[in-house]
N, C-alpha and C positions, 0 to 999 in steps of 0.2 A: 201477712201472717204466714203464708206458705213459704216465702223467701226466708223468713227468720227461722222456720223449722228446718230448712235445708242446711243452714249454717250452724245450727245448734245441735246437730246430730251427735249421737254418742260416739266419741272417738276412742274406741278400744284398740289396743295393740293386737297384732296377730296372735301373740301368746295368749291374751285374754280371750279372744274369740275361739281359740282352740282348746281352752280350759287348762293351759299350762301355767306353772308357777316357776318363777325364776327366769334367768336369762338363758334360754335354750337356743342353741345354734342350729341343731338339726333334730328332728323328731321322726322316728320310724315306727309305723304301725303295721302289724301283720295280722291278717284275719285267717283263722284256721277252720277246717272242717274236720272234726274228730269223729271217727266212725265208731259206733257203739259195739262193744265186745272185742274191739281190736286195739292194738297198740299203735296203729298208724294214724297219723294226722297229716293233712295236706293243706298247704297254703292256698287260700282262695283269692286273696288280694293283698297287695303290699303297697303302702303309701309312704312317701318321704316328703317332709316339708322342711324348708330352710328359712331362717330368719336373719335379718341384719342385727346390728348391735342395739338398735332401738326397739326391737320387737316386731318390726314389720315383716310380714311374710313376703319373701322375695322369689320363692320357687316352690312348686308342688308337683310331684310326679306320682303316677299311679301305675302299678304293674298288675297284669292278670295272673292267673294261676300257673301259666307256663313261664313266667318271668319276663314276658314281653311288655314293654312300656306301652300302655294304651292311652295315656293322657299326660300332658305336661302343660303347666302354666307358669309363666314367669311374669314378674312385675315390670311394667313399662313405666312406672311412676317414679318420681323423685320425691323422697321424703325429707322434710326439714325439721 
């Protein structure tokens, strides 16, 4: 029973897992801190995700508030 559950796992694309619709190649998300009473806003984090033509996430990068990349992950898998 356990083995059958492993192979019947939900196979969502990276697009579906990230809540995207359509064939997205790259998705950029910026988080801002907006200060009350001021016109200034500061980026607190920026994330960039890339997908292949089948919707598999192949790369994800995250940058801190200074624009320095603090995390990167790439896919080491081959999708069929």
